[in-house]
C-alpha positions, 0 to 999 in steps of 0.5 A: 657887173662885178665878177670874181673868178677864183682859183683858175690857172691864168695863162696870159702870154702877154704878161708872162703869167702861167699860174693859179690866180684870182681875177677881179672884174668891174665895169667890163675890165680887169681891175685886180689880180690875186688881191681884191680892190678895196671895197670890192663886192662881187655880184657873181663868183665863178669857181674856176678850179681845174680850169684855165683862164685864158684871154679871149682869142683873137682871130685874124681871118673869120669870114662870117658875112652873108648878103642881106636877103632883103638887100643883097648888096648889104653884108650882114653878120651871121648870128650862128657864126658869132655863136660859133666864135664864142663857143670856141673862145674867140672874142675878137674877129677881123672880118674880111669883105665878102665878094657877094656883099662887099664892104665898099661904102661907108653906109654899109660898114656903119649898118653892119656895126650898128646891127652887131649884137652887143656883148657877142664879140668884137667885130672888126671889119676889113673894107673892100680895097676896090669897088665891088671887089672888082679889082679896078676902081679903088674904093673910098678908103679914107671914108671907109676907115672913118666908118669903122674899117680896120684895113683894106683887102682885095678879097679872095679874088685879088688884084690882077692889075698891078697899077691898081695895087700900086695906086692903092698902096700910095693912097693908103700910105698917104692916109696912114691906112693898112692893106690886108693881102693874101699873096697869090699871083692871079695868073698862076692861080687860074683854075688851080684847086690843089697845090702843085706837086706829085699828088696833084698829078696823081689826082689829075687836078690843076695845081697851084705852084709855090711860085704863085705866092713868091711872085705875089710877095716879091711884088708886094714887097717891092711896092711897099719899099717904094711906099712905106705902107703897112701890110698884113699878109693873110694865110702864107702857105709856102716855105719859100714865101716865109723866107721872103717874109723873113727877109722883109722883116730883117729889112724893116719893112712894116709887115705882119703875117698869119697862117691858117690852122689848116696849113699848120696841121695838114698837107696835100696827101690828106686830101685822099680820094677827092675829099672836098672837105680838104678843098681849101684856099690857100690849098694844103701843101707838102710836108716841107711847107707845113714844117716851115709854117710850124717853125715860123709860128714857133719862133714868132716870124709869123705873128698869128694863127687864124681859123680861116673860117669860111661859110660853105653850105652842103651844096658847095661841097657836094659836087666834084672836087674841081667844082666844089667851094673852097673853105671850111669852118674853123672858129670852134676849132682854133683853140683846140688846134693851137693846143694840139700844136702845143702838145704835138710839138712839146711847146710851152702852152703860153708860147702856143697860146700867144699866137691866138691871143697876144700875137694877133692882138699886137697886129691889130694894135699896129693898125689902130691904137684904140684896140689896146688891151685885146688878147691879154688879161692885165689890169685895165684890159677888157675882160674878154676871156674864156674858161677852158678845160685843158684835160678834156677832149672832144670829138669834132662831130659837124652836126654838133657845131654851132656854125652853119658852116659844118664842113671841116677836114678835122671831122671825126678827130679827137681834139684837146681843150673844151671851152666852158665859158666865154666872157665879153666885156666882163659879161657871160656870153657863152656857157657850154650846155651841160 
């Protein structure tokens, strides 16, 4: 299909573009900007006057897997979550392994990728670091990588035995593979449901101290120095942890990082009176931590802003706070939360949008050179993009979301930016219903 997207405001942080440009697409890629190639005849012209044309968003933490009803150990992609991604302008998803159906065997990964619907976004599975995500026996990482895994993660349960992490790092370094880790000391994290502090004490809830992230990071960096393995840190949440990241970057360790859109905007006091929509992992922390996250993201110390999307049903949130399931929907909110951050902080749009496009894409390219071109709209890049009405505001009404997981701490809030259409590989994959 050949497309001509006319008169849109092209914002492409990777190439420093922010202005009115025409985009020409053929065979799933951008073939020209402003001037059509010789002999180009569009099959469809899309009038984008009044709309922004953005690279498709790249989300580094989208938990969209479900166990197969017929084969509980096999992970399946949720069609509703893929629709939610497209509705939010997200065209590339890094998918962490699911505890209930871990991606710990090559056949599981191959089946997942084989059944992924074409043209509905690019799914990049992160393999299980250990068999069954049990934290004891390393999975066959080299075979999983051949099957299509981007990197390897211990999942939300983490690894209790440091010897296992040490072995995983040595093996991954030898094979040229990367680890995807959320830093949290497993012992300090036991039973914690909110961040430690005055508000946790007031609510009488078990708190997670910042030292849980600090100790985990110190361990990761020390083992990384010895092995040289590439590490991506998922969803950093503390000011102290960010300072350790800064030191590791200054030292030259091969490390990248992202933060959650929830942590970018919210703090622990937003929990209110045991509102389970605010039960998140990592937990919401204090204003000092939130300010540090905003600063680190603004300056580029942190590479990416992620949705931290998780599948949580009504049963998981309709119990007392300590027993509720952590997590929230986020795919449809990621772009708007990035735009809100830009507006509230008076950041230039390209700078904010880089954290959901070119920034995370750069992380992925560091893991696999085959992923070049994602998160940008230069000539030759995959034509993954979204058309966005930047002036529109929309109400976060859980019942109107595409995701099956409709619990969000932003329910009832007005957010800027409305995705009007999303294209994957140069083909329309989503259009906002009129």
